[in-house]
N, C-alpha and C positions, 0 to 999 in steps of 0.2 A: 630034483628040482629045488631051487632055493626060493623060499618065500620070505618076504620081508614082514608081511602081516597077513594073517588069515582070520576071518570072522565068519560066523554062521548066524544069519538073521532070516526071518521069514516075514511075509507080508510086505506092504509098501515100506520103503525106507529111502533115506537120502544120506549120502556120506560125502564129506569133503576131505580131500587129501592135500597136505602141504608137502611139496617135493623138496627134499633136502639138497644141499649142494652136491654137484656131481651128477645130478639126474637131469636128463634132457626132457623138457616139457612137451616137445613135439618130435616126431609123431607119437601118438598114443594108440594102442590097439586094445580092444575089449572083445572077449569071447564069453558066451554064456552056454555052458554045456552041463547037462545032468544036474541042474539046480545050482551050479557054481558060476559066479561071474569072475572072470580072470582079467585083470588089467595089466597090460604089458607096456612098460616105458623103457626107454633106452638110457644108457649112460653117456655122459659127455665124453668126447675123446680127451685123453690126458694130454696136457700141454707140456711140451719139452722146452728147455731153455739151453741154448748153446752158448758157452762162455769161452772166448778165445784165451789161451794160456801162452804167455811169452816164455821162452826158454833161453837162458843165457848161461854159457859155460863159464866157469871160474867161480871164485869165492865171493865176489862182490855182487 
């Protein structure tokens, strides 16, 4: 699994995350298992751009 960031803290804590470009802010899922809080966010779908190309035979 690919982790962007992993920290180990204990006791009460608060953490703020800034999501970089390309990350979808909603939906967000969180799982707490065996002392680890895992936060799962999705990637934004890649945008595609279609450019029409004109083709003309000849040298000009």
